[in-house]
C-alpha positions in Angstrom: 8.7 85.1 -79.9 5.3 85.0 -81.4 4.0 83.3 -84.7 3.0 84.3 -88.2 -0.8 85.3 -87.4 -0.2 87.0 -84.3 2.7 89.1 -86.1 0.2 90.2 -89.1 -2.9 90.8 -86.7 -1.3 93.2 -84.3 0.9 95.0 -87.4 -3.1 95.0 -89.2 -4.6 96.4 -85.9 -1.9 99.0 -85.2 -1.8 100.1 -88.5 -5.9 100.7 -88.3 -5.2 102.8 -84.6 -6.4 100.0 -82.7 -5.5 100.7 -79.2 -3.0 98.7 -77.2 -5.5 97.7 -74.5 -7.4 96.0 -77.3 -4.3 94.5 -79.3 -2.7 92.6 -75.7 -6.4 91.5 -75.2 -6.9 89.9 -78.8 -3.4 88.3 -79.1 -2.3 88.0 -75.2 0.5 90.3 -75.8 2.4 92.6 -73.7 3.2 96.2 -74.8 6.8 95.7 -75.2 5.8 92.7 -77.5 3.4 94.7 -79.5 6.3 97.8 -79.6 8.9 95.0 -81.1 6.9 94.2 -83.7 5.7 97.7 -85.2 9.5 99.0 -84.2 10.9 96.1 -86.7 8.1 96.5 -89.4 8.8 100.0 -89.8 12.4 99.5 -90.2 11.7 96.9 -92.5 10.4 99.5 -95.1 7.8 96.7 -96.2 3.9 96.8 -96.7 1.4 94.6 -94.7 0.8 93.4 -98.2 4.6 92.8 -99.0 4.2 90.5 -95.8 1.2 88.9 -96.7 2.9 87.6 -99.7 6.6 86.2 -97.9 6.4 82.6 -96.3 5.4 82.8 -92.9 8.6 81.7 -91.5 10.5 84.6 -93.0 7.9 87.0 -92.0 9.0 85.6 -88.3 12.4 85.8 -89.3 12.5 89.2 -90.2 10.6 90.2 -87.0 12.5 87.8 -84.8 16.0 87.3 -86.5 17.7 84.3 -85.3 21.3 86.1 -84.7 19.2 88.8 -82.4 17.5 86.2 -80.7 20.5 83.8 -80.2 23.2 86.0 -79.6 25.8 83.9 -81.5 24.1 80.8 -81.0 23.9 81.2 -77.3 21.5 78.5 -75.9 17.9 80.0 -75.4 16.6 79.2 -71.6 13.3 77.1 -71.5 11.7 79.6 -69.9 8.5 77.6 -69.8 10.0 75.1 -67.9 11.6 77.9 -65.5 8.0 79.6 -65.0 6.7 76.2 -63.7 9.7 75.6 -61.6 9.1 79.2 -60.2 5.7 78.7 -59.5 6.9 75.0 -57.7 9.0 77.0 -55.7 6.4 79.0 -54.1 7.2 81.5 -51.8 11.2 80.5 -51.9 10.9 81.6 -55.8 14.3 82.7 -57.1 15.0 83.4 -60.8 18.6 83.8 -59.9 18.9 80.3 -59.0 17.3 79.3 -61.5 19.9 80.8 -63.8 22.9 79.3 -61.5 21.4 76.0 -62.8 21.2 77.1 -66.5 24.8 78.5 -66.4 26.2 75.0 -64.9 24.5 73.3 -67.8 25.3 76.1 -70.4 28.5 77.8 -69.1 28.7 80.1 -72.3 24.9 81.2 -71.4 23.1 84.4 -71.1 24.7 86.4 -67.8 21.8 87.0 -65.4 21.1 90.6 -66.3 20.2 89.4 -69.9 18.7 86.6 -68.2 16.0 88.6 -66.4 15.3 90.8 -69.4 14.7 87.9 -71.2 12.7 86.1 -68.6 11.0 89.3 -68.1 9.9 89.5 -71.9 8.6 86.0 -71.8 6.1 87.3 -68.7 5.3 90.4 -70.2 4.2 88.8 -73.3 2.4 86.3 -71.6 0.5 88.6 -67.7 2.4 91.3 -67.6 4.6 92.4 -64.4 6.3 94.9 -62.5 8.5 95.4 -59.5 9.9 98.3 -57.2 12.6 98.2 -54.2 13.6 101.1 -52.3 17.5 101.3 -51.5 18.5 101.1 -48.0 21.8 102.7 -46.7 24.3 100.8 -45.3 27.3 102.1 -43.2 30.5 99.4 -43.6 31.0 97.2 -40.0 28.5 98.7 -38.4 25.6 95.8 -37.8 25.6 92.0 -37.8 21.9 90.6 -38.4 20.8 87.6 -36.3 17.8 85.1 -37.1 16.7 81.8 -37.6 15.5 80.7 -41.0 11.6 80.2 -40.8 11.4 76.9 -42.5 12.3 73.8 -40.4 13.0 71.6 -43.8 13.4 67.6 -42.6 17.1 67.2 -43.6 18.6 64.9 -41.0 18.5 61.4 -41.5 17.9 58.9 -38.4 19.6 55.9 -39.4 17.7 53.8 -37.0 14.2 54.7 -38.1 14.8 55.9 -41.4 12.9 58.9 -40.7 13.9 62.6 -41.5 14.2 65.1 -38.9 13.9 68.7 -38.9 16.4 70.7 -38.3 17.0 74.3 -37.2 18.9 76.9 -39.2 20.7 79.8 -37.7 21.6 82.6 -39.8 23.7 86.0 -39.8 24.6 88.5 -42.2 26.5 91.6 -42.2 24.4 94.8 -43.2 27.0 96.2 -45.9 28.6 93.3 -47.4 26.2 91.1 -46.9 28.6 88.3 -46.0 26.8 85.0 -44.8 27.2 82.8 -42.0 24.9 79.9 -41.4 24.7 76.9 -39.2 22.3 74.1 -38.6 21.0 73.4 -34.7 18.6 70.7 -33.2 16.5 73.5 -31.7 16.2 77.3 -31.5 16.9 77.3 -27.6 19.3 79.9 -25.9 22.1 78.0 -26.0 22.5 77.4 -29.6 21.3 81.0 -30.1 24.6 82.1 -27.9 26.6 79.4 -30.1 25.6 80.3 -33.2 26.4 84.2 -32.5 30.0 83.3 -31.3 30.3 81.0 -33.9 29.1 83.6 -36.7 32.1 86.3 -35.1 34.5 83.8 -35.0 33.8 83.0 -38.7 33.9 86.8 -39.3 37.2 87.0 -37.4 35.9 90.7 -36.3 33.1 92.3 -34.3 30.9 94.9 -35.9 29.4 98.1 -34.0 25.8 96.3 -33.4 24.4 93.2 -33.1 20.6 93.0 -34.0 18.9 89.8 -33.2 15.4 89.7 -35.1 13.9 89.4 -31.9 15.6 89.1 -28.4 12.7 86.4 -27.6 13.9 84.5 -30.5 15.6 80.9 -28.1 12.8 82.0 -25.1 10.3 78.9 -24.5 9.2 80.2 -20.9 8.2 83.4 -19.3 9.5 86.1 -17.3 12.5 84.4 -15.2 13.5 83.5 -18.7 13.7 86.2 -20.4 16.0 87.6 -17.4 18.2 84.5 -18.2 18.7 85.9 -21.7 19.2 89.6 -20.8 21.7 88.2 -18.8 23.7 86.2 -21.4 23.2 88.7 -24.1 25.0 91.2 -21.4 27.6 89.3 -20.7 28.4 88.9 -24.5 28.4 92.6 -24.9 30.9 92.8 -22.3 33.0 90.3 -24.1 33.1 91.5 -27.2 32.6 95.0 -26.4 29.8 95.8 -29.0 26.1 96.7 -28.2 22.9 94.7 -28.7 20.4 96.4 -30.8 17.2 94.6 -31.5 15.0 96.1 -34.3 12.4 98.8 -33.0 9.3 96.9 -32.5 6.9 99.9 -34.0 8.9 100.8 -37.1 11.4 98.1 -38.0 13.1 100.2 -41.1 15.6 97.3 -41.5 13.1 94.6 -41.4 13.3 94.3 -45.0 16.8 93.8 -45.2 16.6 90.8 -42.8 13.6 89.2 -44.2 15.7 89.3 -47.9 18.0 87.5 -46.5 16.4 85.1 -45.1 14.0 84.5 -48.0 17.3 84.2 -50.2 18.9 81.6 -47.7 15.6 79.3 -48.0 16.0 79.3 -51.5 19.8 79.1 -52.0 20.6 77.5 -49.0 17.8 75.0 -48.0 16.9 74.1 -51.5 20.8 72.8 -52.2 20.5 70.9 -48.9 17.6 69.0 -50.4 19.3 67.7 -53.0 21.3 65.0 -50.6 20.8 62.8 -47.6 22.5 63.7 -44.4 22.8 61.3 -41.4 24.8 63.5 -38.9 24.7 67.1 -38.1 28.5 67.3 -38.7 28.2 65.9 -42.2 25.0 68.4 -42.7 27.0 71.3 -41.2 30.1 70.8 -43.5 27.6 70.9 -46.5 26.4 73.9 -45.2 30.0 75.4 -45.0 30.5 74.6 -48.7 27.4 76.0 -50.0 27.9 79.2 -47.6 31.5 79.9 -48.8 30.1 79.5 -52.6 27.5 82.0 -52.0 29.9 84.3 -50.4 32.2 84.1 -53.0 29.4 84.5 -56.0 29.9 87.9 -57.9 27.1 90.4 -57.8 25.4 91.0 -61.0 24.0 94.7 -59.5 26.5 97.0 -57.6 29.7 95.1 -58.9 31.6 98.4 -58.9 31.3 98.3 -55.0 31.6 94.7 -54.2 32.4 92.4 -56.5 30.9 90.0 -54.0 30.0 89.6 -50.7 33.6 88.6 -49.9 35.0 91.3 -51.7 32.9 93.6 -50.0 33.5 92.3 -46.4 37.4 92.5 -47.0 37.3 95.6 -48.4 35.0 97.9 -46.7 33.2 95.6 -43.8 36.2 94.4 -41.9 38.4 97.4 -41.5 36.1 99.0 -39.9 34.9 96.3 -37.5 36.8 95.6 -33.9 39.0 92.9 -33.2 38.2 89.6 -31.7 38.7 89.2 -28.2 42.2 87.3 -27.3 40.1 84.2 -25.0 37.0 82.3 -26.2 33.5 83.1 -24.6 31.9 80.5 -22.9 28.2 80.7 -21.9 27.2 81.1 -18.1 24.2 79.4 -16.5 22.2 81.8 -14.5 19.7 81.0 -11.7 18.0 83.5 -10.4 15.8 82.9 -6.8 12.9 84.5 -6.2 12.7 83.8 -2.5 15.2 83.1 0.2 15.4 79.9 1.6 14.5 79.7 5.6 18.4 79.1 6.2 19.4 81.9 4.4 21.7 80.2 2.2 21.9 80.3 -1.8 
């Protein structure tokens, strides 16, 4: 919403055939803002002189009617504050996360789509913005992505020293439904990478056709000998679950944006929520993770709601029926030791 002087100035310049670019630079207003002012001015049937004779508040109300702006007294978000929060969140900036806080404070407030529009209008009026995206073909029950969240947040409190310890967040998602699993470990070594994968499959209660780690070397800390250990561990995993380990192609990883978007989503919606509390044990921390993940999976989608009402809905309806059943037994990780040289006594 713009003030009286801006409204009259925009109308005067446009009536004088001044270009949109010049009006934008003069009043720091976006094209949609200019168009809105001129459309409502033309609809009013009044002249510029008529507006000049009216009280300033009446002119503002004419262009920005309160009932149209507020929609039956729905509280308008404080977008100045929201924009500052987006800047402070940096690379983790996520408008839907801030909308959730807004809805908690105002349950009858704007829905996400309108919230996005109002924020976009606010940004256009100040800076102007555009965004494009490409759809990715998804086959239900086909792929489960596996990755570590890039950030290692300091969440675990050492009660003896009072220091906060960094933790590592293991995460998976199903390609079609985007159903999330997350678990926190103290490191990213192979045993925890395998354990997280096993726990994720147990959580889903089914096995997809492909397991897609972001990088098969995720948990490797040594050289070629350890790569053989890693391959053997995943070979056992493949055999036990009757699935296929399918790392993204190294040159043209078409699915890479899907994985990265998923990780960025969790960096905000999971990590930022966890930072609101203090945890003294890994068990307590993972209990909090499970609670937040459950909320994420049950949260309604704002887009594509005609296909997937929520992650859990999409999983139950599309993914799970096309996935294989879990084996009847529990998977156990085996430790392999490779001997590069046979001892002189021929005993291994």
